[in-house]
N, C-alpha and C positions, 0 to 999 in steps of 0.2 A: 314583820311580826305585829306591828301596830294594827294593820288591817285585819290580820288573822284574829287578834284579840277582840277587836271591835265587832267583827262578824259573829263570833261566838257569843259575845256579850248580848248582841241583838237577838240571837237564837234563844238565849236564856230568858230574856224579857218576853219572848213569845212562848215560853215554856216548852221549847224543843230540846234544850240542853239541860241536863240534870247536873252534871259535874264535869270538870276538865282540869288537867294539870300535867306538868312534866313528871316523868318517872326518873328519880335520881339514881339511876344505875351508872350510866356513863353520861355525863352532862351533854344535853343536846341530842341524845340518841332517839328518844321517842316520848310521846305523851299519850294520855288516855282521855277519851271523851266518852261519856255515857249520854246518849241521846234518846229522846222519846220519839219513836217512829212507828208507823203501822206497816212494818215489814222492811226487808233488806233494801228494796228499791228506793223507798222513801229515805232511809238512812243514807244511802249512796248519793241521792240528790242533795241532801244537806251537806255532805262532805265535799261534793264537787263544787258547791257554792262558796267554799272557803277560798279566799284570795290566795292563800299560801299553797293550796292544792292546785287551783287553776293556773297559777304562774309556774308550777313545776318545782317550787321550793320544798314542798312537803308531799308525801304520798300517804295513803291510808290503807288499812285492812279492816274489814268488818267481821266481828265475831258476835253473832246473835246470842242473846241471853234470854233464857226463859226464866223469869223471876219466880223463885220458890219461897224466899223469905224476904221481908222488907221491914224496916224499922217500925212501921206502924202495925205490924202483925203479919199473919200469913196471907199469902196471895195465891189464888187458885186460877190464874189466867192460863 
């Protein structure tokens, strides 16, 4: 988990990770990452670089988001 946290902290410093954290439904079940990527393939490469994923400790699913509203105002991307 230390390597997992360090990896994503590094991606945050690179402005590739927007937010991350566990979801407190069933402890240890899953977490959410919101990443900044130019498409699904780029997001997948970021996730595959996570030591917890590459070791088989964690798996991931990608759900693309088309941003409609953002705290700074409307976003028309």
